[in-house]
OpenMM code with the backbone's topology and positions (N, CA, C; nanometers):
from openmm import Vec3, app, unit

residues = "MET VAL ARG ALA PRO GLY ASP PRO ASP TYR ALA GLN TYR LEU GLU TRP TYR HIS PHE ALA ASN GLY SER LEU GLN PRO SER MET SER ARG GLN MET VAL LEU GLN PHE ALA GLY ALA SER PRO GLY HIS PHE GLN LEU ARG LEU ALA ASN GLN LEU ARG MET VAL ASP SER HIS LEU VAL LYS ASN LYS TRP PHE SER GLY GLU GLU VAL SER ALA ALA ASP CYS MET ILE MET PHE SER LEU SER THR PHE ARG GLY PHE SER PRO LEU ASP LEU THR PRO TYR PRO ASN ILE LEU ARG TRP MET LYS ASP VAL ALA ALA ARG PRO ALA TYR GLN ARG ALA LEU ALA LYS GLY ASP GLN GLY MET GLU PRO MET ILE GLU ALA LYS VAL ARG LYS PHE THR GLN PHE GLU ALA PHE ARG ALA SER LEU GLU LYS VAL VAL LEU".split()
positions = [
    Vec3(-2.9172, 5.6320, -6.7105),
    Vec3(-2.9484, 5.7578, -6.7765),
    Vec3(-3.0773, 5.7486, -6.8585),
    Vec3(-3.1104, 5.6309, -6.9080),
    Vec3(-3.2293, 5.6139, -6.9914),
    Vec3(-3.3350, 5.5406, -6.9099),
    Vec3(-3.4567, 5.5850, -6.9158),
    Vec3(-3.5681, 5.5180, -6.8478),
    Vec3(-3.6360, 5.4239, -6.9474),
    Vec3(-3.6752, 5.3081, -6.8992),
    Vec3(-3.7416, 5.2077, -6.9827),
    Vec3(-3.8929, 5.2159, -6.9641),
    Vec3(-3.9714, 5.1619, -7.0579),
    Vec3(-4.1171, 5.1702, -7.0482),
    Vec3(-4.1764, 5.1202, -6.9163),
    Vec3(-4.1155, 5.0265, -6.8495),
    Vec3(-4.1682, 4.9770, -6.7231),
    Vec3(-4.1333, 5.0645, -6.6030),
    Vec3(-4.0481, 5.1593, -6.6209),
    Vec3(-4.0042, 5.2481, -6.5126),
    Vec3(-4.1181, 5.3431, -6.4751),
    Vec3(-4.1452, 5.3614, -6.3462),
    Vec3(-4.2534, 5.4525, -6.3068),
    Vec3(-4.2306, 5.5984, -6.3508),
    Vec3(-4.1087, 5.6353, -6.3791),
    Vec3(-4.0770, 5.7716, -6.4226),
    Vec3(-4.0645, 5.7839, -6.5746),
    Vec3(-4.1039, 5.6795, -6.6475),
    Vec3(-4.0847, 5.6777, -6.7928),
    Vec3(-4.1585, 5.7917, -6.8634),
    Vec3(-4.2846, 5.8146, -6.8300),
    Vec3(-4.3620, 5.9198, -6.8975),
    Vec3(-4.2995, 6.0569, -6.8727),
    Vec3(-4.2610, 6.0818, -6.7488),
    Vec3(-4.1984, 6.2097, -6.7162),
    Vec3(-4.0638, 6.2238, -6.7884),
    Vec3(-3.9916, 6.1146, -6.7962),
    Vec3(-3.8643, 6.1138, -6.8686),
    Vec3(-3.8857, 6.1513, -7.0149),
    Vec3(-3.9819, 6.0872, -7.0813),
    Vec3(-4.0098, 6.1170, -7.2230),
    Vec3(-4.0515, 6.2625, -7.2421),
    Vec3(-4.1360, 6.3107, -7.1519),
    Vec3(-4.1831, 6.4486, -7.1621),
    Vec3(-4.0660, 6.5469, -7.1607),
    Vec3(-3.9768, 6.5340, -7.0638),
    Vec3(-3.8667, 6.6301, -7.0502),
    Vec3(-3.7575, 6.6059, -7.1539),
    Vec3(-3.7327, 6.4814, -7.1878),
    Vec3(-3.6319, 6.4500, -7.2891),
    Vec3(-3.6677, 6.5170, -7.4217),
    Vec3(-3.7941, 6.5049, -7.4612),
    Vec3(-3.8375, 6.5627, -7.5886),
    Vec3(-3.8657, 6.7130, -7.5779),
    Vec3(-3.8975, 6.7602, -7.4586),
    Vec3(-3.9131, 6.9039, -7.4389),
    Vec3(-3.7822, 6.9761, -7.4720),
    Vec3(-3.6701, 6.9166, -7.4357),
    Vec3(-3.5395, 6.9794, -7.4589),
    Vec3(-3.5193, 7.0114, -7.6065),
    Vec3(-3.5378, 6.9140, -7.6936),
    Vec3(-3.5141, 6.9349, -7.8368),
    Vec3(-3.6350, 6.9877, -7.9129),
    Vec3(-3.7542, 6.9610, -7.8629),
    Vec3(-3.8739, 7.0002, -7.9352),
    Vec3(-3.9285, 7.1366, -7.8991),
    Vec3(-3.8926, 7.1885, -7.7819),
    Vec3(-3.9471, 7.3170, -7.7372),
    Vec3(-3.8389, 7.4144, -7.6916),
    Vec3(-3.7598, 7.3737, -7.5928),
    Vec3(-3.6613, 7.4655, -7.5348),
    Vec3(-3.5522, 7.5029, -7.6337),
    Vec3(-3.4918, 7.4046, -7.6980),
    Vec3(-3.3839, 7.4330, -7.7929),
    Vec3(-3.4310, 7.5191, -7.9100),
    Vec3(-3.5462, 7.4907, -7.9710),
    Vec3(-3.5924, 7.5784, -8.0788),
    Vec3(-3.6177, 7.7224, -8.0318),
    Vec3(-3.6715, 7.7388, -7.9121),
    Vec3(-3.6948, 7.8742, -7.8609),
    Vec3(-3.5639, 7.9485, -7.8410),
    Vec3(-3.4648, 7.8800, -7.7882),
    Vec3(-3.3355, 7.9442, -7.7660),
    Vec3(-3.2656, 7.9714, -7.8996),
    Vec3(-3.2793, 7.8807, -7.9937),
    Vec3(-3.2202, 7.9017, -8.1271),
    Vec3(-3.2830, 8.0221, -8.1964),
    Vec3(-3.4133, 8.0342, -8.1830),
    Vec3(-3.4843, 8.1472, -8.2429),
    Vec3(-3.4336, 8.2789, -8.1839),
    Vec3(-3.4152, 8.2820, -8.0523),
    Vec3(-3.3612, 8.4017, -7.9865),
    Vec3(-3.2237, 8.4358, -8.0435),
    Vec3(-3.1404, 8.3333, -8.0598),
    Vec3(-3.0052, 8.3544, -8.1103),
    Vec3(-3.0092, 8.4116, -8.2521),
    Vec3(-3.0893, 8.3528, -8.3390),
    Vec3(-3.0969, 8.3975, -8.4779),
    Vec3(-3.1478, 8.5412, -8.4849),
    Vec3(-3.2515, 8.5721, -8.4090),
    Vec3(-3.3050, 8.7081, -8.4095),
    Vec3(-3.2029, 8.8079, -8.3550),
    Vec3(-3.1282, 8.7663, -8.2529),
    Vec3(-3.0241, 8.8534, -8.1976),
    Vec3(-2.9162, 8.8799, -8.3021),
    Vec3(-2.8698, 8.7748, -8.3701),
    Vec3(-2.7685, 8.7913, -8.4745),
    Vec3(-2.8176, 8.8809, -8.5873),
    Vec3(-2.9466, 8.8714, -8.6182),
    Vec3(-3.0045, 8.9494, -8.7272),
    Vec3(-3.0364, 9.0928, -8.6851),
    Vec3(-3.0248, 9.1207, -8.5565),
    Vec3(-3.0555, 9.2543, -8.5073),
    Vec3(-3.2048, 9.2817, -8.5007),
    Vec3(-3.2849, 9.1759, -8.5000),
    Vec3(-3.4306, 9.1897, -8.4967),
    Vec3(-3.4823, 9.1747, -8.3538),
    Vec3(-3.6002, 9.2237, -8.3296),
    Vec3(-3.6633, 9.2116, -8.1988),
    Vec3(-3.7208, 9.0714, -8.1818),
    Vec3(-3.6976, 9.0101, -8.0657),
    Vec3(-3.7520, 8.8759, -8.0436),
    Vec3(-3.9034, 8.8745, -8.0258),
    Vec3(-3.9634, 8.9890, -7.9967),
    Vec3(-4.1086, 8.9994, -7.9867),
    Vec3(-4.1717, 8.8934, -7.8980),
    Vec3(-4.2774, 8.8324, -7.9492),
    Vec3(-4.3505, 8.7337, -7.8684),
    Vec3(-4.2693, 8.6067, -7.8445),
    Vec3(-4.1656, 8.5845, -7.9235),
    Vec3(-4.0822, 8.4662, -7.9018),
    Vec3(-4.0102, 8.4741, -7.7672),
    Vec3(-3.9765, 8.5956, -7.7250),
    Vec3(-3.9112, 8.6142, -7.5953),
    Vec3(-4.0071, 8.5745, -7.4826),
    Vec3(-4.1339, 8.6087, -7.4971),
    Vec3(-4.2346, 8.5704, -7.3982),
    Vec3(-4.2504, 8.4188, -7.3943),
    Vec3(-4.2478, 8.3572, -7.5103),
    Vec3(-4.2601, 8.2103, -7.5169),
    Vec3(-4.1455, 8.1432, -7.4414),
    Vec3(-4.0232, 8.1901, -7.4634),
    Vec3(-3.9089, 8.1336, -7.3925),
    Vec3(-3.9204, 8.1579, -7.2426),
    Vec3(-3.9606, 8.2765, -7.2028),
    Vec3(-3.9772, 8.3067, -7.0602),
    Vec3(-4.0806, 8.2127, -6.9972),
    Vec3(-4.1891, 8.1846, -7.0679),
    Vec3(-4.2907, 8.0911, -7.0172),
    Vec3(-4.2330, 7.9510, -7.0016),
    Vec3(-4.1521, 7.9090, -7.0983),
    Vec3(-4.0887, 7.7770, -7.0887),
    Vec3(-3.9939, 7.7714, -6.9694),
    Vec3(-3.9168, 7.8761, -6.9506),
    Vec3(-3.8222, 7.8781, -6.8384),
    Vec3(-3.8956, 7.8781, -6.7041),
    Vec3(-4.0075, 7.9489, -6.6958),
    Vec3(-4.0872, 7.9459, -6.5719),
    Vec3(-4.1417, 7.8058, -6.5459),
    Vec3(-4.1822, 7.7374, -6.6513),
    Vec3(-4.2321, 7.6010, -6.6357),
    Vec3(-4.1208, 7.5087, -6.5846),
    Vec3(-4.0025, 7.5202, -6.6422),
    Vec3(-3.8883, 7.4389, -6.5991),
    Vec3(-3.8553, 7.4707, -6.4540),
    Vec3(-3.8483, 7.5985, -6.4205),
    Vec3(-3.8165, 7.6393, -6.2841),
    Vec3(-3.9208, 7.5862, -6.1857),
    Vec3(-4.0481, 7.5907, -6.2234),
    Vec3(-4.1552, 7.5393, -6.1365),
    Vec3(-4.1420, 7.3894, -6.1136),
    Vec3(-4.1051, 7.3162, -6.2172),
    Vec3(-4.0857, 7.1716, -6.2017),
    Vec3(-3.9738, 7.1438, -6.1019),
    Vec3(-3.8696, 7.2242, -6.1082),
    Vec3(-3.7527, 7.2008, -6.0223),
    Vec3(-3.7729, 7.2468, -5.8788),
    Vec3(-3.8840, 7.3120, -5.8484),
    Vec3(-3.9152, 7.3476, -5.7096),
    Vec3(-3.9290, 7.2196, -5.6272),
    Vec3(-3.9940, 7.1192, -5.6843),
    Vec3(-4.0249, 6.9959, -5.6112),
    Vec3(-3.9425, 6.8764, -5.6571),
    Vec3(-3.8544, 6.8944, -5.7539),
    Vec3(-3.7795, 6.7831, -5.8110),
    Vec3(-3.6322, 6.8184, -5.8224),
    Vec3(-3.5471, 6.7266, -5.7767),
    Vec3(-3.4028, 6.7481, -5.7914),
    Vec3(-3.3617, 6.7294, -5.9369),
    Vec3(-3.4206, 6.6299, -6.0031),
    Vec3(-3.3895, 6.5984, -6.1426),
    Vec3(-3.5175, 6.6054, -6.2238),
    Vec3(-3.5057, 6.5895, -6.3550),
    Vec3(-3.6232, 6.6031, -6.4396),
    Vec3(-3.7124, 6.4799, -6.4426),
    Vec3(-3.6586, 6.3628, -6.4168),
    Vec3(-3.7445, 6.2443, -6.4187),
    Vec3(-3.6998, 6.1443, -6.3131),
    Vec3(-3.7537, 6.1612, -6.1964),
    Vec3(-3.7253, 6.0664, -6.0900),
    Vec3(-3.6173, 6.1127, -5.9934),
    Vec3(-3.5705, 6.0171, -5.9168),
    Vec3(-3.4755, 6.0450, -5.8095),
    Vec3(-3.3301, 6.0474, -5.8546),
    Vec3(-3.3057, 6.0113, -5.9800),
    Vec3(-3.1691, 6.0085, -6.0311),
    Vec3(-3.1602, 6.0861, -6.1619),
    Vec3(-3.0409, 6.1360, -6.1892),
    Vec3(-3.0165, 6.2085, -6.3136),
    Vec3(-3.0460, 6.1162, -6.4321),
    Vec3(-3.0926, 6.1767, -6.5412),
    Vec3(-3.1243, 6.0980, -6.6610),
    Vec3(-3.0773, 6.1723, -6.7851),
    Vec3(-3.0965, 6.1095, -6.8989),
    Vec3(-3.0619, 6.1733, -7.0254),
    Vec3(-3.1446, 6.3001, -7.0473),
    Vec3(-3.2628, 6.3079, -6.9874),
    Vec3(-3.3432, 6.4302, -6.9971),
    Vec3(-3.2675, 6.5473, -6.9355),
    Vec3(-3.2018, 6.5243, -6.8227),
    Vec3(-3.1212, 6.6288, -6.7593),
    Vec3(-3.0064, 6.6711, -6.8510),
    Vec3(-2.9436, 6.5737, -6.9150),
    Vec3(-2.8324, 6.6049, -7.0066),
    Vec3(-2.8796, 6.6907, -7.1230),
    Vec3(-2.9929, 6.6569, -7.1794),
    Vec3(-3.0447, 6.7304, -7.2945),
    Vec3(-3.0773, 6.8748, -7.2565),
    Vec3(-3.1409, 6.8930, -7.1414),
    Vec3(-3.1787, 7.0270, -7.0984),
    Vec3(-3.0563, 7.1058, -7.0539),
    Vec3(-2.9584, 7.0383, -6.9953),
    Vec3(-2.8380, 7.1081, -6.9486),
    Vec3(-2.7659, 7.1780, -7.0631),
    Vec3(-2.7575, 7.1143, -7.1767),
    Vec3(-2.6909, 7.1791, -7.2901),
    Vec3(-2.7583, 7.3119, -7.3233),
    Vec3(-2.8913, 7.3095, -7.3337),
    Vec3(-2.9646, 7.4313, -7.3705),
    Vec3(-2.9442, 7.5429, -7.2697),
    Vec3(-2.9433, 7.5092, -7.1428),
    Vec3(-2.9365, 7.6108, -7.0386),
    Vec3(-2.7944, 7.6469, -6.9971),
    Vec3(-2.6968, 7.5758, -7.0489),
    Vec3(-2.5578, 7.6086, -7.0138),
    Vec3(-2.4802, 7.6459, -7.1390),
    Vec3(-2.4254, 7.5498, -7.2064),
    Vec3(-2.3358, 7.5740, -7.3185),
    Vec3(-2.4007, 7.6563, -7.4299),
    Vec3(-2.5250, 7.6318, -7.4604),
    Vec3(-2.5912, 7.7051, -7.5690),
    Vec3(-2.5924, 7.8552, -7.5432),
    Vec3(-2.5932, 7.8947, -7.4172),
    Vec3(-2.5946, 8.0377, -7.3860),
    Vec3(-2.4640, 8.1059, -7.4253),
    Vec3(-2.3604, 8.0309, -7.4602),
    Vec3(-2.2375, 8.0902, -7.5113),
    Vec3(-2.2569, 8.1556, -7.6466),
    Vec3(-2.3559, 8.1110, -7.7212),
    Vec3(-2.3889, 8.1714, -7.8496),
    Vec3(-2.4760, 8.2950, -7.8315),
    Vec3(-2.5674, 8.2858, -7.7381),
    Vec3(-2.6646, 8.3933, -7.7157),
    Vec3(-2.6930, 8.4013, -7.5662),
    Vec3(-2.6144, 8.4804, -7.4937),
    Vec3(-2.6301, 8.4863, -7.3474),
    Vec3(-2.7737, 8.5187, -7.3055),
    Vec3(-2.8168, 8.4477, -7.2041),
    Vec3(-2.9509, 8.4610, -7.1499),
    Vec3(-2.9370, 8.4671, -6.9989),
    Vec3(-2.9921, 8.5676, -6.9368),
    Vec3(-2.9834, 8.5857, -6.7923),
    Vec3(-3.0844, 8.4943, -6.7228),
    Vec3(-3.0356, 8.4048, -6.6388),
    Vec3(-3.1233, 8.3122, -6.5668),
    Vec3(-3.1494, 8.3556, -6.4222),
    Vec3(-3.1182, 8.4800, -6.3883),
    Vec3(-3.1399, 8.5298, -6.2520),
    Vec3(-3.2822, 8.5061, -6.2016),
    Vec3(-3.3861, 8.5232, -6.2840),
    Vec3(-3.5227, 8.5027, -6.2323),
    Vec3(-3.5589, 8.3565, -6.2033),
    Vec3(-3.4668, 8.2643, -6.2267),
    Vec3(-3.4993, 8.1219, -6.2170),
    Vec3(-3.4070, 8.0512, -6.1177),
    Vec3(-3.4289, 8.0707, -5.9881),
    Vec3(-3.3381, 8.0151, -5.8863),
    Vec3(-3.3324, 7.8628, -5.8850),
    Vec3(-3.4407, 7.7974, -5.9205),
    Vec3(-3.4407, 7.6510, -5.9185),
    Vec3(-3.3624, 7.5937, -6.0351),
    Vec3(-3.3656, 7.6615, -6.1485),
    Vec3(-3.2823, 7.6207, -6.2617),
    Vec3(-3.1361, 7.6355, -6.2226),
    Vec3(-3.1006, 7.7455, -6.1593),
    Vec3(-2.9615, 7.7684, -6.1186),
    Vec3(-2.9158, 7.6638, -6.0170),
    Vec3(-3.0029, 7.6278, -5.9240),
    Vec3(-2.9696, 7.5219, -5.8264),
    Vec3(-2.9457, 7.3897, -5.8983),
    Vec3(-3.0349, 7.3559, -5.9906),
    Vec3(-3.0234, 7.2309, -6.0658),
    Vec3(-2.8946, 7.2281, -6.1474),
    Vec3(-2.8609, 7.3399, -6.2114),
    Vec3(-2.7385, 7.3446, -6.2917),
    Vec3(-2.6147, 7.3212, -6.2043),
    Vec3(-2.6142, 7.3748, -6.0848),
    Vec3(-2.5018, 7.3517, -5.9929),
    Vec3(-2.4956, 7.2041, -5.9520),
    Vec3(-2.6120, 7.1416, -5.9333),
    Vec3(-2.6160, 6.9981, -5.9004),
    Vec3(-2.5593, 6.9148, -6.0157),
    Vec3(-2.5976, 6.9491, -6.1379),
    Vec3(-2.5446, 6.8772, -6.2546),
    Vec3(-2.3940, 6.8968, -6.2634),
    Vec3(-2.3493, 7.0210, -6.2498),
    Vec3(-2.2066, 7.0532, -6.2633),
    Vec3(-2.1218, 6.9907, -6.1532),
    Vec3(-2.1809, 6.9575, -6.0404),
    Vec3(-2.1070, 6.8946, -5.9313),
    Vec3(-2.0816, 6.7461, -5.9556),
    Vec3(-2.1495, 6.6891, -6.0512),
    Vec3(-2.1330, 6.5459, -6.0788),
    Vec3(-1.9964, 6.5205, -6.1446),
    Vec3(-1.9226, 6.4202, -6.0956),
    Vec3(-1.7914, 6.3897, -6.1544),
    Vec3(-1.7976, 6.3620, -6.3049),
    Vec3(-1.9025, 6.2970, -6.3520),
    Vec3(-1.9138, 6.2682, -6.4955),
    Vec3(-1.9238, 6.3982, -6.5759),
    Vec3(-1.9955, 6.4952, -6.5259),
    Vec3(-2.0066, 6.6241, -6.5951),
    Vec3(-1.8706, 6.6935, -6.5984),
    Vec3(-1.8009, 6.6890, -6.4885),
    Vec3(-1.6693, 6.7528, -6.4816),
    Vec3(-1.5707, 6.6865, -6.5778),
    Vec3(-1.5768, 6.5533, -6.5886),
    Vec3(-1.4894, 6.4834, -6.6841),
    Vec3(-1.5238, 6.5219, -6.8283),
    Vec3(-1.6525, 6.5277, -6.8583),
    Vec3(-1.6951, 6.5638, -6.9939),
    Vec3(-1.6519, 6.7062, -7.0278),
    Vec3(-1.6664, 6.7964, -6.9342),
    Vec3(-1.6261, 6.9350, -6.9566),
    Vec3(-1.4757, 6.9446, -6.9803),
    Vec3(-1.3987, 6.8696, -6.9029),
    Vec3(-1.2523, 6.8708, -6.9187),
    Vec3(-1.2109, 6.8161, -7.0553),
    Vec3(-1.2810, 6.7151, -7.1034),
    Vec3(-1.2468, 6.6545, -7.2324),
    Vec3(-1.2932, 6.7383, -7.3511),
    Vec3(-1.4092, 6.7984, -7.3404),
    Vec3(-1.4682, 6.8598, -7.4579),
    Vec3(-1.4667, 7.0109, -7.4663),
    Vec3(-1.4400, 7.0789, -7.3568),
    Vec3(-1.4551, 7.2239, -7.3609),
    Vec3(-1.3263, 7.3016, -7.3380),
    Vec3(-1.2148, 7.2408, -7.3577),
    Vec3(-1.0849, 7.3076, -7.3636),
    Vec3(-1.0624, 7.4106, -7.2533),
    Vec3(-1.0931, 7.3745, -7.1296),
    Vec3(-1.0641, 7.4630, -7.0188),
    Vec3(-1.1665, 7.5712, -6.9921),
    Vec3(-1.2782, 7.5665, -7.0594),
    Vec3(-1.3832, 7.6651, -7.0354),
    Vec3(-1.4501, 7.6348, -6.9019),
    Vec3(-1.4781, 7.7396, -6.8247),
    Vec3(-1.5487, 7.7150, -6.6986),
    Vec3(-1.6932, 7.6747, -6.7285),
    Vec3(-1.7538, 7.5984, -6.6377),
    Vec3(-1.8937, 7.5605, -6.6596),
    Vec3(-1.9817, 7.6853, -6.6703),
    Vec3(-2.0731, 7.6836, -6.7623),
    Vec3(-2.1624, 7.7980, -6.7841),
    Vec3(-2.2903, 7.7766, -6.7038),
    Vec3(-2.2759, 7.7835, -6.5712),
    Vec3(-2.3869, 7.7514, -6.4817),
    Vec3(-2.4314, 7.8688, -6.3962),
    Vec3(-2.3738, 7.9839, -6.4170),
    Vec3(-2.4137, 8.1015, -6.3398),
    Vec3(-2.5322, 8.1695, -6.4076),
    Vec3(-2.5942, 8.2631, -6.3388),
    Vec3(-2.7103, 8.3338, -6.3940),
    Vec3(-2.6745, 8.4061, -6.5232),
    Vec3(-2.5562, 8.4661, -6.5254),
    Vec3(-2.5103, 8.5369, -6.6456),
    Vec3(-2.3801, 8.4717, -6.6905),
    Vec3(-2.3647, 8.4544, -6.8207),
    Vec3(-2.2453, 8.3902, -6.8759),
    Vec3(-2.1862, 8.4769, -6.9865),
    Vec3(-2.0624, 8.4465, -7.0188),
    Vec3(-1.9945, 8.5178, -7.1274),
    Vec3(-2.0231, 8.4485, -7.2604),
    Vec3(-2.0119, 8.5256, -7.3689),
    Vec3(-2.0218, 8.4672, -7.5025),
    Vec3(-1.8934, 8.3890, -7.5302),
    Vec3(-1.9026, 8.2938, -7.6205),
    Vec3(-1.7852, 8.2133, -7.6548),
    Vec3(-1.6674, 8.2991, -7.6989),
    Vec3(-1.6950, 8.4080, -7.7677),
    Vec3(-1.5867, 8.4939, -7.8163),
    Vec3(-1.5098, 8.5601, -7.7022),
    Vec3(-1.5614, 8.5534, -7.5802),
    Vec3(-1.4934, 8.6121, -7.4656),
    Vec3(-1.4011, 8.5122, -7.3944),
    Vec3(-1.3957, 8.3891, -7.4425),
    Vec3(-1.3069, 8.2880, -7.3848),
    Vec3(-1.1798, 8.2811, -7.4685),
    Vec3(-1.0674, 8.3006, -7.4059),
    Vec3(-0.9392, 8.3003, -7.4766),
    Vec3(-0.9187, 8.1710, -7.5558),
    Vec3(-0.9562, 8.0567, -7.4971),
    Vec3(-0.9346, 7.9277, -7.5628),
    Vec3(-1.0129, 7.9152, -7.6940),
    Vec3(-1.1218, 7.9879, -7.7083),
    Vec3(-1.2055, 7.9783, -7.8272),
    Vec3(-1.1861, 8.0944, -7.9241),
    Vec3(-1.1264, 8.2017, -7.8787),
    Vec3(-1.1204, 8.3256, -7.9578),
    Vec3(-1.0592, 8.3041, -8.0961),
    Vec3(-0.9462, 8.2371, -8.1034),
    Vec3(-0.8780, 8.2202, -8.2325),
    Vec3(-0.9662, 8.1470, -8.3346),
    Vec3(-1.0328, 8.0409, -8.2907),
    Vec3(-1.1149, 7.9647, -8.3851),
    Vec3(-1.2441, 8.0384, -8.4204),
    Vec3(-1.2899, 8.1289, -8.3339),
    Vec3(-1.4147, 8.1992, -8.3593),
    Vec3(-1.3974, 8.3336, -8.4286),
    Vec3(-1.2746, 8.3788, -8.4398),
    Vec3(-1.2521, 8.5091, -8.5047),
    Vec3(-1.3007, 8.5087, -8.6493),
    Vec3(-1.3020, 8.3931, -8.7099),
    Vec3(-1.3447, 8.3818, -8.8501),
    Vec3(-1.4973, 8.3716, -8.8620),
    Vec3(-1.5635, 8.3472, -8.7499),
    Vec3(-1.7075, 8.3309, -8.7475),
    Vec3(-1.7685, 8.4505, -8.6747),
    Vec3(-1.8719, 8.5073, -8.7289),
    Vec3(-1.9388, 8.6193, -8.6638),
    Vec3(-2.0417, 8.5636, -8.5675),
    Vec3(-2.0197, 8.5877, -8.4384),
    Vec3(-2.1171, 8.5451, -8.3365),
    Vec3(-2.1749, 8.6657, -8.2689),
] * unit.nanometer
topology = app.Topology()
chain = topology.addChain("A")
for resn in residues:
    res = topology.addResidue(resn, chain)
    for name in ("N", "CA", "C"):
        topology.addAtom(name, app.Element.getBySymbol(name[0]), res)
């Protein structure tokens, strides 16, 4: 899952690993906060769309984010593009390569085991459109006290 400095895919691994937390996650968080506040996302929405187009373009020619095998970079980006959308749904219909990649990640037995252990029966959030967490029966009781 982790690439070492001698690995030919190390630079690409670092780029995507840090892109997840340094660019994609902040953009998605900003969208969520603005949505909760009832404010317009303005140019921030364009910034996120540009990031998603960049990710989708990378996945045209690559099965994974860094090399021929899944890596921690894929794990970091998967959270942003799947589970995080439960807080602030985002339609990924314009990004077919992202959707293909998400299905590839979700097909991995390790992902399925992690989902079974940590997400209390929630279906994988890998479709173009997903439901908010408050729409899942398993989460409703714990989220009723929190405004999402």
